[in-house]
C-alpha positions in Angstrom: 45.6 18.8 3.7 44.2 15.7 5.4 46.7 12.9 6.2 45.9 9.2 5.5 45.2 8.4 9.2 42.7 11.2 9.5 40.9 10.2 6.3 40.6 6.6 7.4 39.2 7.8 10.8 36.6 9.9 9.0 35.6 7.0 6.9 35.3 4.8 10.0 33.1 7.4 11.7 30.9 7.6 8.6 30.5 3.8 8.6 29.6 3.9 12.3 27.0 6.5 11.7 25.6 4.5 8.8 25.5 1.4 11.0 23.7 3.3 13.7 21.2 4.6 11.2 20.7 1.1 9.8 20.1 -0.2 13.3 17.5 2.6 13.9 15.8 1.7 10.6 15.8 -2.0 11.4 14.3 -1.4 14.9 11.7 0.9 13.4 10.7 -1.7 10.8 10.4 -4.3 13.5 8.1 -1.9 15.4 5.9 -1.6 12.3 5.4 -5.3 12.3 4.2 -5.3 15.9 1.8 -2.4 15.2 0.4 -4.2 12.1 -0.3 -7.4 14.1 -2.4 -5.3 16.6 -4.2 -3.5 13.8 -5.2 -6.8 12.1 -6.5 -8.1 15.5 -8.6 -4.9 16.0 -10.0 -4.9 12.5 -11.0 -8.5 12.8 -12.6 -7.9 16.2 -14.8 -5.2 14.8 -15.5 -7.1 11.5 -14.3 -4.0 9.7 -15.3 -3.6 6.1 -12.7 -5.1 3.7 -12.3 -4.8 -0.1 -11.1 -7.0 -2.9 -7.4 -7.1 -3.9 -7.0 -8.1 -7.5 -4.5 -8.3 -10.4 -5.6 -6.6 -13.6 -5.3 -9.0 -16.6 -5.3 -7.1 -19.9 -7.2 -8.2 -23.0 -5.3 -10.9 -24.8 -5.6 -13.9 -27.2 -5.3 -17.5 -25.9 -5.0 -20.0 -28.7 -6.4 -17.5 -31.1 -9.4 -16.8 -29.0 -9.8 -13.3 -27.7 -10.2 -12.9 -23.9 -11.6 -9.7 -22.5 -9.7 -7.8 -19.8 -10.5 -8.9 -16.3 -9.6 -8.6 -12.7 -8.3 -11.7 -11.0 -9.1 -11.6 -7.3 -6.1 -12.5 -5.1 -7.5 -11.7 -1.6 -9.1 -9.2 0.7 -7.6 -6.1 2.3 -8.5 -3.3 4.5 -7.9 0.1 2.9 -6.2 2.5 5.3 -5.7 5.6 3.2 -2.4 5.2 1.3 -1.9 1.7 2.8 -3.6 -1.6 2.3 -3.5 -4.2 5.1 -4.0 -7.9 4.4 -5.3 -10.2 7.1 -1.9 -11.9 7.2 -0.2 -8.6 8.0 1.2 -7.8 4.6 1.2 -4.1 3.8 0.9 -2.6 0.3 0.8 0.9 -1.1 -2.7 1.7 -2.3 -2.8 1.7 -6.1 -5.9 2.2 -8.2 -9.4 1.7 -6.8 -12.7 1.0 -8.7 -16.1 -0.3 -7.9 -17.2 -3.4 -9.9 -19.9 -2.4 -12.3 -21.6 -4.0 -15.3 -20.6 -2.6 -18.7 -23.2 -0.2 -20.0 -23.4 1.2 -23.5 -23.4 5.0 -23.3 -21.5 7.8 -24.9 -18.1 8.5 -23.4 -17.1 12.1 -23.1 -13.5 11.5 -22.0 -10.8 8.8 -22.3 -10.2 8.8 -18.5 -13.9 8.0 -17.9 -13.9 5.3 -20.6 -10.8 3.8 -18.9 -12.6 3.7 -15.5 -15.6 2.1 -17.0 -13.5 -0.5 -18.6 -11.8 -1.3 -15.3 -15.2 -1.6 -13.6 -16.4 -4.0 -16.3 -13.1 -6.0 -16.0 -13.9 -6.6 -12.3 -17.3 -8.1 -13.2 -15.7 -10.2 -15.9 -13.3 -11.5 -13.3 -16.2 -12.8 -11.2 -16.2 -10.0 -8.6 -19.6 -9.1 -7.3 -21.2 -5.9 -8.5 -20.8 -3.1 -6.1 -17.5 -4.5 -4.5 -14.6 -2.1 -4.2 -11.6 -3.4 -6.0 -7.9 -2.5 -5.4 -5.3 -3.2 -8.1 -1.9 -1.9 -9.3 -0.7 -2.0 -5.7 2.9 -2.1 -4.6 4.0 -4.4 -1.8 5.7 -2.8 1.2 8.9 -4.7 2.1 9.6 -4.3 5.9 13.1 -5.9 5.4 13.8 -3.2 2.7 12.5 -0.6 5.1 14.9 -1.8 7.7 17.8 -1.8 5.2 17.3 1.4 3.3 14.9 3.3 5.5 12.2 3.5 2.8 9.6 1.2 1.2 6.5 2.5 -0.6 5.0 5.4 1.4 6.9 4.4 4.6 10.1 6.2 5.5 12.3 6.0 8.5 13.5 9.3 10.0 15.8 8.9 13.0 14.3 5.9 14.8 10.7 6.6 13.8 8.6 5.4 10.8 6.5 7.9 9.0 3.8 7.6 6.3 4.1 9.9 3.2 0.4 10.5 2.8 0.8 12.5 -0.4 3.1 11.2 -3.1 3.4 14.7 -4.6 4.6 16.3 -1.4 7.8 14.8 0.0 7.4 16.5 3.4 3.7 15.3 3.8 4.7 12.9 6.6 2.7 11.6 9.6 4.0 9.2 12.3 3.1 5.7 11.3 1.8 4.7 14.7 -0.7 7.7 14.8 -1.6 7.3 11.1 -2.4 3.6 11.6 -4.3 4.1 14.8 -6.5 6.8 13.3 -7.2 4.9 10.1 -8.0 1.6 12.0 -10.3 3.6 14.3 -12.2 5.1 11.4 -12.6 1.7 9.8 -13.4 -0.2 13.0 -15.9 2.4 14.2 -17.0 4.4 11.1 -18.9 7.7 11.8 -22.7 7.3 11.6 -23.8 7.7 8.0 -20.4 6.7 6.6 
């Protein structure tokens, strides 16, 4: 049987371990911010290809007048695999990606293909240039939350290091954030010939 003093000491030890873990996560989240600043500078320096970030606005009626679904552009981002990086340093988890394309009348063999075509047409209806790559349905990554709970979007803290979960269906598909970011930035800043 555990006496009251021993139980309280155990709880204090657990709180101390949690505080240490929280400190590790907070420090790791701070390190992410510094790496992101460097990544933005490098991508700008190389005039790396960026893409449209947009909100999808579904079809609706305004004062009885039907309005077609459209994409509302909200900025530009660099797509780094499962991460999107904005010029102001904000990170998001990559959501859905389409290329803006004019609507074409053709038979549709599958609902998924029809849905993709509708999203492409919605991008054009939102004023996005044909051929642009459009990112939408993204989820912001909160570095403060990462520091508090050791997870935000595809970023997780293990010990005092931040990792990227590069496959949402595989919980153990983790790569160190600093290496992942460096590799992805390098690919975008200096794409292989023919890419």
